C-alpha positions, 0 to 999 in steps of 0.5 A: 827318652824324655816322653818314656822317662816322664811318662814311666814315673808318672805310672808310678807317682802320680797322685790318687786324685778323684778326677784321674778315676774317669775319662767322662768329659764332663768330670775332666772338664769339671775338674780342670775349670776348678783348678785354675788358680786354686790349690788340689786340695781345695779342689778334692773338697768342693769337686766330691759335693758338686758332682752330688748335686750336679752329676750330670751336665744335664743336671747342671744345665738345669739348675739355677745360677744360685745353686751353682754359686754356691755349690762353688763357693769357697773356691773364688773366682766365680766367674768360672761357675758362671761361664761353666753354667752357661756352657753346660746350657749350650752343650744340652740346648745347642748341641743335643748334650753331645761334648764337642770333641776337639781343641778347636770345637772346645775353645767355642764354649763359654769360659774355655780357654786355649789349655781347658781346651787342650787338657779335656780334648786329650785326657777325655777324647785322646787328641794329640794336642799339647795343654801348657799351664803355669807348670808345664812352662816351667818344667819346659823352661827348665828343661831347655834352660832359656826363658820361654815366650809364649808361641814357643812354649807352646811349639815346645811342648807340642814337640815333646806330645806322646802321641799314643799317651796324648793325656797322660803325657799332658798330666804327666807334664803337669804332676812333674811341675806342681810336684817335683820342678816346684817354683822355689826349691825344686826336688831335682835329685828325685827328678826323672828327667834330670839328665835331660835338664839343661837348668836342674835347679830354679831358673836365674833372673825371672820375673820377682813376685809380686809383693802382697798388700795387706789390708783389714776389714771388718764384719758384724756377726748377728744371730739369733735362734736355738738349737732348732731354728738358728738364723745367721743375718746376711746381706746381698753384694749387688748384682752388677758388683764387679766381684762375687756379684749377687752373693751373700756375706756378713754386713760390714761393721762400719763401727767397732761395737767393743774394745775386743772383735769376737774373733780375728781370722786371715783371709787371701784374695789374689795378691792381698792378704786380709786380716778380718776382724769380726765383731758380735752385735745383738741387734740389727745392723743399718745395712739391709739384708735378710734371716737365713735358717742355718739349715740353708746357708749350704744351699746359697750362694755364700762368698768364700769368706762368709762361709769361712766365718760361719765356719769357725763359729759354727753356725755352718757345720755339721758338727753338732757338738761345734754348734751347741758350744757357739749356741752357748757362747751366744746365749747372753745375747739371744733375747736382745736379738729376739727383740731385734727381729 
C-alpha cells in the first residue's frame, strides 16, 4: 500500500527537474554529485552550464582540472568536482568508457559513496537497491515513529523498495522528504502516506541544530580598464590549502582603506555565516596576484565568494548595462589604477 500511494503521488506531483528527463548515467551521476549538500535551485543553474562545457564523460575526462573547477564554481565543496573528474578519467581510461552498472561496482569510483552508488544504479540501470539520503532517512523515521540508526534505516528502505520501479521509488522517497516531509513544519495534510505514518508531524527528541558561527571578513577590490578591456586583480589560494586549493579569489584587505566599505554582503559556508565587507583600492595590495581579464573570469576556478562579489559589482556579468554602471562608478579611480598596473 505504501509503495502504491507514494508512486501514484510521485507520478502526479514530481518536480520537473532537468536531470529527470534522461536516464543517461552520466547525467544522473552528475546531478547526484551536484545535489550533495547543495540546494536544487543552485544545482539547476550549474547543471546546464556544466553539461554545455562537458556534454559527455569523455569531454570531462579530457578537460583540465582548472576548467572543471571553473564550471563548478559557486556550488562549493570542490572536492566533489575533483573526485568526479578523477572518476571520469578512470571510466574512460580503465573501463574503456563503459559505466559500472551495479551499486557494488559504482562504489569503486572516486567520490562515489553508498547513497550515490545506489541512486545511480537504481535510476540509470534499474537495480533494485535502496538509496538513503537525509530526506529518505527523515521520512522513514517519521513513518516508523522511531529514531533509526544507520543500519536499520537502510534495511527499512530496502524492505519498502519497489523492485519494479526502483529508480522512481528512490526519487519519490527523496521528493517526499524534500517537498512535504520537510525538516520543520512538514505538510502532513498533503502527504500521500499520512494514514500509514506513525508520527504525523515532527519526530520529537532529535539532535539540536548546530548553531551558526558568525565571522566578519574583508576583501580588497582592485579593477582597471574600460569597456573594451576590463581586468580584476586576483590572488590564488595555495595548491596545498585544505580548502579550495588552487582557486582564485580577491585579496584580503589587511587594513581598512576608508571609513566605509564599497558594499557589504552575506555569505554562508557550512556552519559559518560571514559578513563580507569589500573595500575599493586604487593601488595594488601587497599580496602577490595576477590581473585577469573580465572575459576570462568565467573560465577560471573562482571561489564561490569571489564569484558572488564580482557579479555584485558587474565585473563578472553578461548584463552589459550592469557592467557599464559599475565602470562609471569606478571612473574616478581609473588613472590611479593604470599607474599601479
